[in-house]
N, C-alpha and C positions, 0 to 999 in steps of 0.2 A: 124233679118234675117242674119246679117253678122256673128254673133257668131255661129249660127246654121250651116251656109254654111261651115264655116271653120272646124267645128267639123266633118261634113260629109266627107269633102275631106280627112281630117286626118285619119278618120276611114277607108276609102277606101284604102288609101295608106298602112296603117298598115295591112289590110287583105291581100293585094297583096304581101307584104313583107313576111308575114307568109306563104303564099302559096309557094313562091320561096324557103324559107328556108326548108320547109317540103319536097318539091320535089315530083315528080310523080313516077310512076312505073319504068321509064327508069333510073332515078337517083338512085333509090334503087338497081336496078340490077347492075349498074356500081359500086356502093359502095360495094355490096356483092362480085363482081368480084375482086375489088381492095384488099379487106380484104383477100380473098382466095390467091391472088398472094403474099401478104406480109407474110402470114403464111408459105409459102413454101420457103421463103428466109432465109438462114442461116446467120444471122447478124454477128456472130463471124467470120465465114469464109470470109464474105464480107469485114470485117475490116482488116483481115490478108492479103488480096490480095495486092500484090505489097508492102508489109510492109518490111522495112529493118530488119536485124537480131537484136534480143534483146540482144545486147552485148554493154556494157557501161564501161567507165573508172572506176577505183577503187580509184581515188584520185581527190581532188578538182582541181589540176592543169590539170589533164586529161580532166575535164569538162570545163576548162578555166574559172573557177570561183575562187574567193577569198574573204576574209573579209577585208574591209578597216579599217582605224583607228577608225571609229565610230562603228565598229562591224556589218556593213551592208554587205550583200552578193551582190557582184557586178561582172560583167563580166570583166576579166582582160584586154581585148582589147577595148571594147566599153564603159565600165563603167556603163552599163545599169543593172537594177535589173533583177532577174531571170524571164525568159519567159517560160511559160508552153507550149504554142503552138509553139514549136521549128520547127516543120514540119507540114504544113497545111494538113488537112484531114487525119491525122494519130493519132487519139485520143488515141488509145490503146498504141501505141509506145511512145507517149508523156507522158502518165501516167507511164509506166515502167521506162522511163528516170527520171522522177520526183522522183519515189520511190528509184531508185538506188542512186541518188544524196542525197536524204534524209538520207539513211543509212550512207553515208560518213559524212554528217553534224552531225548526232547523235554522231558518234565516235569523231569527232572534238570537240564537246561541252563537252563530257566527259573528253577529254584531257585538255580543258581549266579549268574545275572545279578542276581537280587534280593539274594542274600546277599553275594557277593564283590564285585560291581560297584555295589552299592547303588542298583540301578535299581528303579523302581516300575512294577508291572504295572497298566495302566489300560485298562479296557474302555469301550465306548461307554455313555453314560448309559442307565439303565433306561428302557424305554418308547420307545426309538428303533428304527424299522425303517429299513433302508438299501436304496436302489436306486442302483446304479452304472451310469450311462449310458456308452455306447461310441460317441461321435459321430465318431470318427476312422475307423471301419471302415464305409465307404460302398459298397464294391464287392469282388467276388472275382475272382481271375484264373483263367480256365479255358483249357484247351488248345484251340486253334483246330481246328475240324473240317476235313476235307479239302475240303468244299464252300466254306468260308470262305476257305481258302488259295487254292483254284482261282479263286474269284470275284475276289480281289484281283489275281491274275495275269492274268485274262482281261478286265479292265476297260478295256484300252487300245483305241483306234480305229486303231492303226497297221496297215499292211499285214501280212498273215499271215507272209510271208517275213521281213520286218524284225523282227516281233515274236518269231518263232521263234529268230532269230539272237540277239536281245537276251535272250530268256529263257534260252538256252543259256549265255550269258556270265554272267547273273545266278545261274544254278544252280551253275555252277562256282565263282563267287566266294563264294556262300553256303556251298557245301560246304567250301571252305577255311576260311572264317570260323568255321563251326560246329565244325570240327575243332579249331581253336585255342581256341575258346570253351569247349569241353568240358573242357579242362584248366585254363583260367583261371577259369571259373565253372561247376563241374559241377552246381550246383543248377538252372541254367536252360538246359535242352537243347532245349526245345520252344517253338514259337510260341504265345503266349497272347493272350487278349483280355479286356478288363475288362468285367464284367457288374455294373451298378449294382443295389444291393439295392432292391427295390420299396418306395416310400414312405420310403426312408432314404438317398437318394442324396447327401445333404449333412449336415453337422452340424446345421444348422437344421431340416431335415426330420426328422432322427432325434429331436431334442428334442421336437418337436411330436408325433411318433408315440408316443413313450414317455408323454408327458403324456396324450394322448387315450386310450390303451389301458391304462394302468396307474395313473399318479399321480392323475388326475382321478377314477378309479373306486375309489380306495382309501378305507378308512374313517377314515383319519388326519384329525384335526381341525386339526393344526398341521403344515404342510409347510414344510421349510427347504431351501434350495438352497445348495450350495457349488460355485461355478463358477470354474474356473481358466482364465486366458488367453482363448482363443477361445470357451471355454464361456460366458463372460460375454456375448459377442456373440450366441451361440445363445439365451441366456436372454432378452435384450432382444427378439430376434425372436419368441420364444414369447409375450412380453407383448404385442407388437404384434398377433399373430394370435389370442391367447386372453386379451385384457386382463381382461374381467369374471371369467372363471373363475380366473385367477391371483390376482387381488385377493381373491377370495372364499376361496381355499384356502391361499395361501402367507402365512406369518407373517413371515418374514424371509429375506433373501438375503445370503450372504457371497460376495463376489467376491474373487479373489486374482489380482492383476496382470492384471485383465481388459483386453481390447483392444476392448471395445465402443465405439461412438460414436453417441450419440443423435441427432446431426445427420445423419450419413451414413445411418443406419438409419431416419431420419424418424420417430422416436418422438414421439408427441404430448405436449401439455402435461400431460394427466392422468397419463400414464405417468411423465413426469419427476417430477411431484409425488409419486407413489407411491414411486418409487425413492429420492427424497430422504428419505422418512420410514422406509422399510423395508429399505434396502440399505446396505451399506458395502463399500468396495473397499480391501483390504489390498494396497498396492503395493510394489514393490521400492524400497528406500530405505536410505540409510546411517543414518537417524535411528532411535532406539529404537522398539521395538514400540508401536503405538497412537499415535504422535506424528502430529498432524494435518499433512496434506500438501495444499498448494494445488492447485486444479484449475481449468481454464478451461471445463469442461463443467458445465452446470446439471443434473446428474442425481443423484448420491449422494455422501456424504462419502468422502474418501480419507484413509487413515491408513497409516503405515509398517508393513510386515510384519516389520521388524527384520532385513532382509537385502537385499543388492543383487543376489542371484542369483534370477532369474526362477523357476527350477524349484523353489526352496526356499520360496517365499512361502506356499504352503498349509501345509506342515509347520511352519514357524516361527510362523505365526499361529493354529495349531490351538487353544491354550488360550483365546485371546481370542475366537475365533469361537464356541466353545460358551458362553462367558460372554455373548456378544452374543445368542445364541439364547435362553438362560435369561431374560435381562432382557426380551426381546421377549415371551416367554410371560407373565411376571409383569405386564408393562404391559397386555397384552391381557386377562388375567383380572381385573385390578383395575378396569378401566374397562368391561369387557364388550364392548369393540370395539377394533379396531386402534388403537394409540397410537404416538406418535413414539418412536423408540428413543433410547438415550442418546447416540448419535453424531450423530443428526440435528440436534441443537441446536448442534453445534460450528461448523458452516459455514452461513452465510446466503447465498443466491443471489438475484440480481436476476432478475426475469422478462425474458426476451428476446423 
């Protein structure tokens, strides 16, 4: 009786709590009115009310901050660390102050790198515009709709009774799996489906799309490509699909540890000849930078990137690549037409 009585009291209290939380008609009307009131409030204007001008110092001294001997940012008078909420109830103003100080610290750190670490700040050569392709992003993942989930479960031709029993088991199994998956991988709680990006469903398609809509239409007289790894394969495919256009607009191509294959991709003789004269592949190798490396493919010269690490080949060969580009422009300007690059004479290929 004691256990039963306690359970009854607990059940009564729980029901009453649920009723209070759910609320009656009056509570719902008040909630609706409150939502309507909030929707008519311009939060941005409310935050700007009585806000001081967004004018800040342009030096650390002006902010009364400095770095101590340990490299820690401290207030010059109090010795305290940086305080974000400098003025109470002025979040937007505090954020802008924080950003202004951040710009000064960024310049200060650059100065330290140049002065203390003896590094040299190098920018891209004047006259270069940059387009960064993103060939690896070919689809997006979206949550499956109820119709898609239902379609996948109703696609069987099994008898209704057997399918219902099977579905029940699957649902129970899925329920248990999802329960544990929620804790093991909280970022993926819903069923998703891959939707490929139109005209960009592969790296090769993406390269062609960017060429057609951006590069080919640009006013640039000299176009250069830096293609890493699979990017080299995508460039060769671009040449196969747009050979005349590429030859007319591209001055030189730097490949870094490219995985292209002119045989498998069925690149023609004219493409191989053009690549031989206008391309160079910096490959992973233990040899010093720019050392000639033998190749079995009749496409373009191969030289060492000065590293055996695939992911570092672009960075390691960066100075040599821009020298390669500069020499290609000089050769083109001196002859009035595309001319063999300095590396094209290092390796002679037989025609296959």
